[in-house]
All heavy atoms as an XYZ file, in Angstrom:
756
protein
N       9.818     85.782    273.599
C       9.575     84.437    274.030
C       8.521     84.464    275.131
O       8.530     85.327    276.004
C      10.882     83.832    274.559
C      10.698     82.465    275.162
S      12.204     81.575    275.630
C      13.156     82.813    276.445
N       7.635     83.497    275.077
C       6.586     83.366    276.078
C       7.083     82.451    277.197
O       7.652     81.381    276.933
C       5.338     82.778    275.418
C       4.005     82.982    276.099
C       3.717     84.456    276.335
C       2.901     82.362    275.248
N       6.889     82.880    278.452
C       7.392     82.142    279.609
C       6.278     81.965    280.628
O       5.535     82.910    280.926
C       8.574     82.909    280.265
C       9.015     82.233    281.547
C       9.734     83.041    279.306
N       6.154     80.737    281.138
C       5.282     80.476    282.285
C       6.162     80.666    283.513
O       7.116     79.928    283.737
C       4.745     79.043    282.229
C       3.898     78.685    283.402
N       4.400     78.068    284.528
C       2.586     78.869    283.632
C       3.432     77.879    285.393
N       2.320     78.353    284.882
N       5.876     81.705    284.289
C       6.676     82.048    285.463
C       5.858     81.746    286.709
O       4.808     82.359    286.934
C       7.053     83.535    285.416
C       7.912     84.060    286.550
C       9.288     83.407    286.539
C       8.045     85.579    286.454
N       6.319     80.784    287.497
C       5.608     80.462    288.739
C       6.496     80.808    289.921
O       7.717     80.880    289.806
C       5.220     78.979    288.773
O       6.359     78.153    288.674
N       5.861     81.041    291.050
C       6.595     81.385    292.263
C       5.860     80.866    293.477
O       4.657     80.592    293.441
C       6.803     82.893    292.397
C       5.526     83.666    292.463
C       4.813     83.978    293.589
C       4.783     84.184    291.376
N       3.679     84.677    293.255
C       3.636     84.816    291.886
C       4.973     84.182    289.994
C       2.689     85.430    291.077
C       4.032     84.790    289.191
C       2.906     85.407    289.744
N       6.633     80.688    294.539
C       6.063     80.309    295.834
C       6.899     80.982    296.908
O       8.078     81.274    296.705
C       6.038     78.796    296.008
C       7.394     78.151    296.033
C       7.281     76.661    296.213
C       8.686     76.063    296.287
N       8.661     74.650    296.556
N       6.305     81.233    298.054
C       7.058     81.853    299.146
C       8.196     80.938    299.599
O       8.041     79.720    299.635
C       6.024     82.003    300.259
C       4.698     81.907    299.584
C       4.899     81.028    298.398
N       9.318     81.522    299.910
C      10.422     80.738    300.461
C      10.025     80.206    301.832
O       9.206     80.795    302.533
C      11.679     81.595    300.573
C      12.309     81.873    299.223
C      13.692     82.458    299.402
C      14.325     82.734    298.069
N      15.006     81.597    297.477
N      10.602     79.100    302.224
C      10.332     78.490    303.517
C      10.656     79.469    304.641
O      11.674     80.166    304.597
C      11.174     77.220    303.661
O      10.934     76.616    304.893
N       9.787     79.526    305.633
C      10.022     80.384    306.789
C       9.626     81.833    306.612
O       9.980     82.686    307.418
N       8.874     82.123    305.558
C       8.442     83.496    305.302
C       7.615     84.014    306.481
O       6.727     83.338    306.970
C       7.606     83.534    304.027
C       7.488     84.855    303.306
C       8.821     85.254    302.695
C       6.438     84.760    302.217
N       7.907     85.218    306.931
C       7.209     85.800    308.081
C       6.094     86.743    307.621
O       5.995     87.087    306.446
C       8.184     86.608    308.948
O       8.618     87.756    308.208
C       9.375     85.768    309.376
N       5.320     87.177    308.576
C       4.277     88.169    308.329
C       4.889     89.442    307.738
O       4.359     90.021    306.786
C       3.546     88.478    309.640
C       2.533     89.560    309.535
N       1.310     89.377    308.914
C       2.567     90.846    309.959
C       0.635     90.516    308.977
N       1.367     91.418    309.599
N       6.015     89.864    308.285
C       6.694     91.066    307.774
C       7.190     90.855    306.348
O       7.153     91.772    305.535
C       7.852     91.469    308.702
C       7.395     91.981    310.049
C       6.431     93.162    309.948
O       6.688     94.095    309.162
O       5.407     93.151    310.659
N       7.659     89.641    306.045
C       8.092     89.331    304.679
C       6.916     89.446    303.707
O       7.058     89.960    302.596
C       8.676     87.921    304.595
C       9.993     87.776    305.330
O      10.733     88.771    305.425
O      10.272     86.657    305.797
N       5.754     88.942    304.112
C       4.565     89.036    303.262
C       4.201     90.491    302.997
O       3.860     90.858    301.872
C       3.395     88.283    303.894
C       3.603     86.791    303.928
C       2.523     86.079    304.707
O       1.886     86.638    305.596
N       2.305     84.814    304.366
N       4.283     91.312    304.014
C       4.008     92.743    303.835
C       5.025     93.366    302.877
O       4.667     94.203    302.039
C       4.019     93.452    305.190
C       2.800     93.116    306.040
C       2.874     93.593    307.469
C       3.225     95.031    307.650
N       3.219     95.471    309.062
N       6.267     92.953    302.991
C       7.314     93.466    302.102
C       7.052     93.084    300.648
O       7.234     93.884    299.740
C       8.670     92.934    302.562
C       9.834     93.523    301.817
C      11.125     93.122    302.491
N      12.249     93.612    301.727
C      13.410     93.020    301.656
N      13.618     91.905    302.341
N      14.387     93.520    300.946
N       6.625     91.842    300.429
C       6.299     91.392    299.070
C       5.210     92.279    298.473
O       5.316     92.734    297.335
C       5.855     89.910    299.076
C       7.062     89.002    299.365
C       5.198     89.530    297.757
C       6.689     87.567    299.662
N       4.159     92.534    299.246
C       3.060     93.362    298.749
C       3.502     94.796    298.495
O       3.086     95.421    297.516
C       1.888     93.320    299.723
C       1.189     91.967    299.849
C       0.098     92.035    300.917
C       0.631     91.497    298.526
N       4.354     95.316    299.351
C       4.860     96.683    299.163
C       5.716     96.774    297.898
O       5.615     97.742    297.143
C       5.662     97.123    300.381
N       6.542     95.764    297.655
C       7.345     95.740    296.428
C       6.456     95.659    295.195
O       6.688     96.340    294.195
C       8.320     94.564    296.454
C       9.541     94.709    297.343
C      10.242     93.360    297.518
C      10.505     95.735    296.762
N       5.426     94.802    295.278
C       4.530     94.661    294.127
C       3.790     95.961    293.833
O       3.591     96.336    292.676
C       3.554     93.510    294.328
C       2.627     93.386    293.162
C       1.303     93.679    293.147
C       2.961     93.002    291.833
N       0.796     93.491    291.888
C       1.798     93.072    291.054
C       4.137     92.607    291.215
C       1.754     92.758    289.707
C       4.111     92.287    289.858
C       2.933     92.373    289.136
N       3.383     96.672    294.862
C       2.643     97.929    294.682
C       3.465     98.954    293.906
O       2.906     99.805    293.211
C       2.231     98.498    296.034
N       4.785     98.863    293.994
C       5.663     99.812    293.307
C       6.321     99.215    292.060
O       7.156     99.862    291.440
C       6.748    100.297    294.269
C       6.185    101.103    295.416
C       7.274    101.596    296.324
C       6.650    102.415    297.451
N       7.639    103.054    298.276
N       5.938     97.993    291.699
C       6.582     97.304    290.578
C       6.316     98.016    289.256
O       5.188     98.396    288.953
C       6.066     95.863    290.473
C       6.612     95.121    289.295
C       7.919     94.684    289.279
C       5.809     94.849    288.197
C       8.426     93.994    288.190
C       6.300     94.160    287.103
C       7.618     93.727    287.108
N       7.366     98.197    288.494
C       7.272     98.686    287.121
C       8.018     97.696    286.250
O       9.222     97.465    286.456
C       7.889    100.078    286.996
C       7.096    101.148    287.722
C       7.664    102.539    287.498
O       8.358    102.757    286.486
O       7.407    103.404    288.348
N       7.306     97.100    285.316
C       7.933     96.097    284.458
C       9.069     96.717    283.656
O       8.910     97.791    283.079
C       6.893     95.501    283.514
N      10.218     96.045    283.619
C      11.320     96.563    282.820
C      11.012     96.414    281.326
O      10.122     95.649    280.941
C      12.496     95.687    283.223
C      11.892     94.425    283.714
C      10.569     94.815    284.316
N      11.741     97.131    280.527
C      11.586     97.015    279.078
C      11.829     95.558    278.688
O      12.730     94.893    279.195
C      12.597     97.916    278.382
C      12.413     97.963    276.881
C      13.325     98.981    276.221
O      13.679     99.980    276.875
O      13.666     98.769    275.061
N      10.968     95.047    277.801
C      11.108     93.674    277.342
C      10.451     92.646    278.239
O      10.674     91.445    278.091
N       9.596     93.089    279.187
C       8.909     92.199    280.125
C       7.442     92.600    280.141
O       7.083     93.623    280.714
C       9.523     92.340    281.521
C       8.983     91.384    282.548
C       9.589     90.165    282.756
C       7.890     91.721    283.327
C       9.120     89.288    283.729
C       7.402     90.863    284.296
C       8.018     89.642    284.492
N       6.589     91.821    279.486
C       5.179     92.163    279.334
C       4.313     91.086    279.980
O       4.290     89.940    279.515
C       4.848     92.307    277.845
C       3.425     92.744    277.595
O       2.816     93.382    278.475
O       2.912     92.451    276.489
N       3.596     91.439    281.033
C       2.736     90.492    281.741
C       1.440     90.317    280.958
O       0.669     91.247    280.787
C       2.430     90.991    283.166
C       3.720     91.149    283.959
C       1.461     90.037    283.871
C       3.553     91.829    285.300
N       1.207     89.085    280.494
C      -0.023     88.758    279.762
C      -1.122     88.298    280.722
O      -2.288     88.545    280.490
C       0.241     87.658    278.725
C       1.297     88.008    277.703
C       0.849     89.174    276.865
C       1.860     89.471    275.763
N       1.482     90.623    274.976
N      -0.711     87.586    281.778
C      -1.653     87.105    282.784
C      -0.885     86.962    284.093
O       0.271     86.560    284.101
C      -2.237     85.747    282.383
C      -3.186     85.185    283.402
S      -3.966     83.604    282.974
C      -2.591     82.589    282.541
N      -1.537     87.276    285.205
C      -0.904     87.200    286.519
C      -1.966     86.765    287.509
O      -2.971     87.454    287.681
C      -0.340     88.584    286.879
C       0.336     88.636    288.194
N       0.198     89.701    289.050
C       1.165     87.769    288.826
C       0.915     89.488    290.129
N       1.504     88.329    290.023
N      -1.753     85.609    288.154
C      -2.747     85.099    289.100
C      -2.059     84.653    290.389
O      -0.887     84.316    290.397
C      -3.579     83.936    288.513
C      -4.381     84.397    287.316
C      -2.692     82.761    288.133
N      -2.816     84.667    291.467
C      -2.343     84.222    292.775
C      -3.120     82.980    293.168
O      -4.337     82.898    292.961
C      -2.566     85.331    293.837
C      -1.827     86.599    293.448
C      -2.171     84.852    295.218
C      -0.331     86.480    293.414
N      -2.427     82.022    293.756
C      -3.045     80.789    294.226
C      -3.367     80.919    295.714
O      -2.689     81.667    296.432
C      -2.076     79.611    294.008
C      -1.733     79.409    292.565
C      -0.549     78.489    292.344
O      -0.186     78.263    291.231
N       0.073     77.954    293.382
N      -4.368     80.207    296.212
C      -4.720     80.299    297.625
C      -3.584     79.914    298.571
O      -3.555     80.354    299.707
C      -5.887     79.315    297.774
C      -6.466     79.207    296.411
C      -5.315     79.377    295.456
N      -2.614     79.123    298.115
C      -1.498     78.699    298.976
C      -0.404     79.756    299.097
O       0.631     79.523    299.718
C      -0.901     77.391    298.474
C      -0.205     77.539    297.127
O      -0.201     78.605    296.514
N       0.379     76.460    296.650
N      -0.606     80.916    298.475
C       0.382     81.981    298.539
C       1.291     82.042    297.335
O       1.985     83.020    297.128
N       1.318     81.006    296.537
C       2.095     81.016    295.309
C       1.294     81.663    294.193
O       0.208     82.190    294.396
N       1.841     81.600    293.009
C       1.129     82.140    291.864
C       1.903     81.890    290.590
O       2.956     81.252    290.593
N       1.345     82.371    289.487
C       2.051     82.248    288.225
C       1.619     83.341    287.276
O       0.597     84.002    287.460
C       1.874     80.867    287.596
C       0.478     80.563    287.132
C       0.069     80.890    285.843
C      -0.419     79.940    287.972
C      -1.219     80.598    285.406
C      -1.710     79.646    287.549
C      -2.102     79.978    286.259
N       2.431     83.535    286.285
C       2.131     84.503    285.251
C       2.534     83.968    283.900
O       3.390     83.083    283.795
N       1.912     84.488    282.884
C       2.299     84.222    281.509
C       2.935     85.517    281.032
O       2.287     86.562    280.997
C       1.075     83.853    280.676
C       1.338     83.243    279.317
C       2.204     82.000    279.433
C       0.038     82.903    278.641
N       4.228     85.452    280.733
C       5.027     86.640    280.483
C       5.656     86.575    279.099
O       6.197     85.533    278.719
C       6.170     86.754    281.530
C       5.690     86.485    282.951
C       6.907     88.063    281.384
C       4.714     87.464    283.502
N       5.597     87.661    278.372
C       6.336     87.790    277.112
C       7.632     88.515    277.449
O       7.611     89.615    277.994
C       5.521     88.600    276.101
C       6.166     88.708    274.742
C       5.922     87.481    273.871
O       4.838     86.875    273.970
O       6.831     87.144    273.105
N       8.772     87.857    277.180
C      10.063     88.465    277.477
C      10.916     88.555    276.220
O      10.857     87.686    275.359
C      10.845     87.706    278.572
C      10.128     87.761    279.898
C      11.133     86.283    278.189
N      11.686     89.622    276.144
C      12.621     89.803    275.028
C      13.947     89.110    275.285
O      14.673     88.789    274.346
C      12.875     91.289    274.764
C      11.659     92.008    274.212
O      10.697     91.335    273.785
O      11.667     93.251    274.215
N      14.273     88.922    276.569
C      15.574     88.345    276.899
C      15.551     87.767    278.311
O      14.696     88.117    279.135
C      16.656     89.422    276.817
O      16.456     90.394    277.832
N      16.532     86.918    278.575
C      16.689     86.385    279.930
C      17.021     87.508    280.899
O      16.619     87.477    282.069
C      17.782     85.318    279.942
N      17.740     88.505    280.423
C      18.090     89.633    281.279
C      16.854     90.409    281.733
O      16.776     90.834    282.890
C      19.064     90.573    280.559
C      20.442     89.989    280.330
C      20.542     89.083    279.105
O      19.559     88.964    278.336
O      21.607     88.476    278.922
N      15.882     90.592    280.843
C      14.642     91.289    281.219
C      13.898     90.507    282.296
O      13.380     91.083    283.259
C      13.756     91.504    279.996
N      13.855     89.186    282.158
C      13.210     88.336    283.164
C      13.938     88.454    284.496
O      13.325     88.649    285.546
C      13.194     86.885    282.681
C      12.646     85.847    283.645
C      11.196     86.134    283.994
C      12.794     84.467    283.056
N      15.245     88.366    284.453
C      16.050     88.452    285.675
C      15.856     89.797    286.375
O      15.710     89.863    287.601
C      17.525     88.231    285.322
C      18.419     88.141    286.501
N      18.378     87.102    287.411
C      19.389     88.970    286.937
C      19.275     87.300    288.340
N      19.917     88.427    288.089
N      15.833     90.862    285.606
C      15.651     92.201    286.180
C      14.285     92.328    286.857
O      14.162     92.933    287.929
C      15.812     93.261    285.099
C      15.766     94.671    285.621
C      16.074     95.682    284.535
C      16.087     97.081    285.112
N      16.417     98.086    284.093
N      13.259     91.751    286.246
C      11.899     91.865    286.799
C      11.746     91.137    288.122
O      11.054     91.616    289.021
C      10.889     91.350    285.786
N      12.383     89.973    288.279
C      12.177     89.186    289.499
C      13.237     89.443    290.566
O      13.085     88.991    291.700
C      12.093     87.668    289.190
C      13.417     87.124    288.676
C      10.941     87.386    288.241
C      13.442     85.615    288.532
N      14.272     90.192    290.243
C      15.382     90.412    291.182
C      14.961     90.944    292.557
O      15.520     90.502    293.570
C      16.423     91.337    290.554
N      13.990     91.859    292.675
C      13.640     92.367    294.014
C      13.102     91.298    294.965
O      13.206     91.428    296.176
C      12.560     93.416    293.733
C      12.797     93.838    292.325
C      13.284     92.598    291.622
N      12.537     90.235    294.412
C      11.915     89.197    295.242
C      12.748     87.931    295.353
O      12.622     87.194    296.316
C      10.556     88.800    294.661
C       9.547     89.874    294.687
C       8.724     90.201    295.735
C       9.229     90.798    293.644
N       7.924     91.261    295.394
C       8.207     91.643    294.109
C       9.689     90.984    292.350
C       7.646     92.650    293.343
C       9.145     91.993    291.582
C       8.134     92.815    292.079
N      13.592     87.670    294.380
C      14.196     86.340    294.258
C      15.259     86.021    295.301
O      15.475     84.857    295.612
C      14.771     86.141    292.859
O      15.803     87.070    292.607
N      15.922     86.976    295.853
C      17.026     86.679    296.778
C      16.548     86.020    298.066
O      17.102     85.011    298.496
C      17.813     87.942    297.081
N      15.527     86.563    298.705
C      15.137     86.056    300.025
C      13.634     85.831    300.203
O      13.226     85.265    301.216
C      15.611     87.008    301.152
C      17.121     87.057    301.219
C      15.045     88.393    300.993
N      12.815     86.258    299.255
C      11.372     86.212    299.479
C      10.638     85.113    298.719
O       9.772     84.442    299.287
C      10.755     87.575    299.131
C      11.255     88.744    299.976
C      10.747     90.065    299.410
C      10.841     88.575    301.424
N      10.930     84.942    297.448
C      10.182     84.005    296.619
C      11.113     83.093    295.825
O      12.194     83.504    295.408
C       9.283     84.765    295.628
C       8.235     85.703    296.226
C       7.563     86.506    295.127
C       7.210     84.935    297.038
N      10.673     81.850    295.618
C      11.352     80.920    294.722
C      10.627     80.946    293.380
O       9.393     80.859    293.334
C      11.319     79.495    295.285
C      12.265     79.316    296.460
O      13.372     79.883    296.416
O      11.893     78.597    297.403
N      11.386     81.049    292.297
C      10.817     81.155    290.952
C      11.159     79.950    290.106
O      12.187     79.309    290.300
C      11.377     82.396    290.239
C      10.768     83.680    290.716
C      11.376     84.424    291.716
C       9.592     84.151    290.166
C      10.829     85.609    292.164
C       9.028     85.336    290.611
C       9.651     86.055    291.600
O       9.093     87.217    292.032
N      10.285     79.695    289.144
C      10.526     78.689    288.108
C      10.024     79.287    286.805
O       8.850     79.683    286.708
C       9.777     77.403    288.426
C      10.023     76.318    287.411
C       9.479     74.984    287.928
N       9.803     73.936    286.992
C       8.896     73.259    286.301
N       7.621     73.495    286.469
N       9.270     72.321    285.466
N      10.904     79.364    285.814
C      10.549     79.926    284.513
C      10.675     78.839    283.451
O      11.730     78.217    283.319
C      11.451     81.102    284.177
N       9.576     78.627    282.704
C       9.557     77.603    281.670
C       9.075     78.231    280.367
O       7.967     78.785    280.320
C       8.607     76.440    282.067
C       8.556     75.386    280.980
C       9.020     75.836    283.396
N       9.879     78.148    279.294
C       9.413     78.657    278.003
C       8.204     77.839    277.538
O       8.155     76.620    277.723
C      10.598     78.429    277.060
C      11.771     78.225    277.951
C      11.249     77.643    279.228
N       7.223     78.512    276.957
C       6.028     77.837    276.446
C       5.740     78.301    275.021
O       6.224     79.340    274.590
C       4.801     78.088    277.356
C       5.002     77.446    278.717
C       4.500     79.562    277.504
N       4.955     77.498    274.311
C       4.624     77.771    272.910
C       3.110     77.745    272.762
O       2.448     76.823    273.269
C       5.274     76.717    271.989
C       4.921     76.960    270.535
C       6.790     76.698    272.173
N       2.554     78.707    272.068
C       1.127     78.723    271.770
C       0.754     77.434    271.047
O       1.482     76.965    270.171
C       0.798     79.944    270.901
C      -0.686     80.067    270.656
O      -1.183     79.407    269.716
O      -1.342     80.801    271.394
N      -0.384     76.855    271.399
C      -0.798     75.571    270.830
C      -0.879     75.612    269.303
O      -0.515     74.648    268.628
C      -2.130     75.078    271.457
C      -2.442     73.638    271.064
C      -3.283     75.997    271.101
C      -1.515     72.624    271.680
N      -1.322     76.710    268.745
C      -1.420     76.821    267.283
C      -0.041     76.714    266.629
O       0.080     76.180    265.517
C      -2.085     78.133    266.890
N       0.980     77.196    267.297
C       2.343     77.083    266.777
C       2.975     75.742    267.124
O       3.865     75.267    266.410
C       3.217     78.214    267.328
C       2.734     79.573    266.895
O       2.172     79.735    265.814
N       2.922     80.560    267.738
N       2.550     75.141    268.216
C       3.138     73.884    268.672
C       2.694     72.684    267.836
O       3.481     71.757    267.622
C       2.787     73.648    270.135
N       1.454     72.687    267.364
C       0.937     71.524    266.641
C       1.792     71.175    265.424
O       2.187     70.023    265.267
C      -0.550     71.702    266.292
C      -1.364     71.587    267.587
C      -1.015     70.669    265.263
C      -2.838     71.892    267.445
N       2.121     72.120    264.529
C       2.974     71.753    263.389
C       4.351     71.230    263.818
O       4.906     70.338    263.172
C       3.120     73.055    262.605
C       1.994     73.917    263.045
C       1.689     73.512    264.446
N       4.891     71.744    264.902
C       6.180     71.272    265.401
C       6.052     69.828    265.880
O       6.900     68.974    265.572
C       6.692     72.189    266.530
C       6.970     73.589    265.981
C       7.931     71.607    267.202
C       7.190     74.654    267.047
N       4.989     69.541    266.624
C       4.752     68.182    267.105
C       4.512     67.221    265.951
O       5.018     66.089    265.949
C       3.570     68.161    268.079
C       3.800     68.924    269.386
C       2.489     69.067    270.144
C       4.856     68.250    270.224
N       3.764     67.667    264.954
C       3.516     66.825    263.769
C       4.817     66.523    263.038
O       5.027     65.396    262.564
C       2.501     67.497    262.851
C       1.114     67.515    263.418
C       0.122     68.349    262.616
O       0.542     69.252    261.858
O      -1.093     68.090    262.765
N       5.701     67.493    262.961
C       7.000     67.284    262.327
C       7.819     66.262    263.109
O       8.494     65.408    262.516
C       7.747     68.614    262.247
O       9.058     68.420    261.779
N       7.764     66.340    264.434
C       8.469     65.364    265.261
C       7.944     63.949    265.042
O       8.726     62.995    264.963
N       6.624     63.806    264.927
C       6.018     62.498    264.666
C       6.496     61.980    263.314
O       6.882     60.809    263.181
C       4.479     62.587    264.710
C       4.030     62.833    266.158
C       3.841     61.321    264.145
C       2.560     63.215    266.289
N       6.491     62.837    262.305
C       6.935     62.448    260.963
C       8.393     61.995    260.983
O       8.755     61.007    260.320
C       6.742     63.591    259.981
N       9.231     62.669    261.725
C      10.643     62.288    261.818
C      10.791     60.906    262.477
O      11.586     60.077    262.029
C      11.440     63.329    262.600
C      11.634     64.616    261.845
C      12.361     65.660    262.684
O      12.848     65.385    263.770
N      12.400     66.885    262.177
N      10.018     60.656    263.537
C      10.074     59.344    264.192
C       9.604     58.236    263.270
O      10.178     57.154    263.219
C       9.245     59.345    265.479
C       9.885     60.102    266.623
C       9.171     59.833    267.942
N       7.764     60.188    267.932
C       7.292     61.413    268.230
N       8.128     62.380    268.549
N       6.007     61.645    268.227
N       8.529     58.511    262.535
C       7.978     57.492    261.631
C       8.907     57.225    260.446
O       8.846     56.140    259.862
C       6.602     57.930    261.155
C       5.550     57.871    262.252
C       4.185     58.382    261.819
O       4.087     59.055    260.772
O       3.215     58.117    262.553
N       9.747     58.175    260.087
C      10.654     58.004    258.953
C      11.882     57.145    259.292
O      12.620     56.750    258.399
C      11.106     59.371    258.445
N      12.090     56.890    260.584
C      13.269     56.109    260.954
C      12.920     54.696    261.340
O      11.839     54.356    261.690
C      14.035     56.740    262.136
O      13.159     56.868    263.244
C      14.598     58.086    261.744
């Protein structure tokens, strides 16, 4: 499943917390079933990634080092546009049939 994973620093993050985040990232090894397709950082300190995950457990394992006290996460399943169009067309057809 493809997931848009966004994050932002938790409120009150300190300079030492920022250093800790970078140190954790430097040693990060993606768990099995967690494949980073794209990873970007925003100027406000947040960021997002496009992640292919095999399971919710793989996602949870990957973000666990940061999620407790350092970063707030939001994970949203996404669909490639080429796959989404036929689904959307089917939804339109169902609405028009009623």
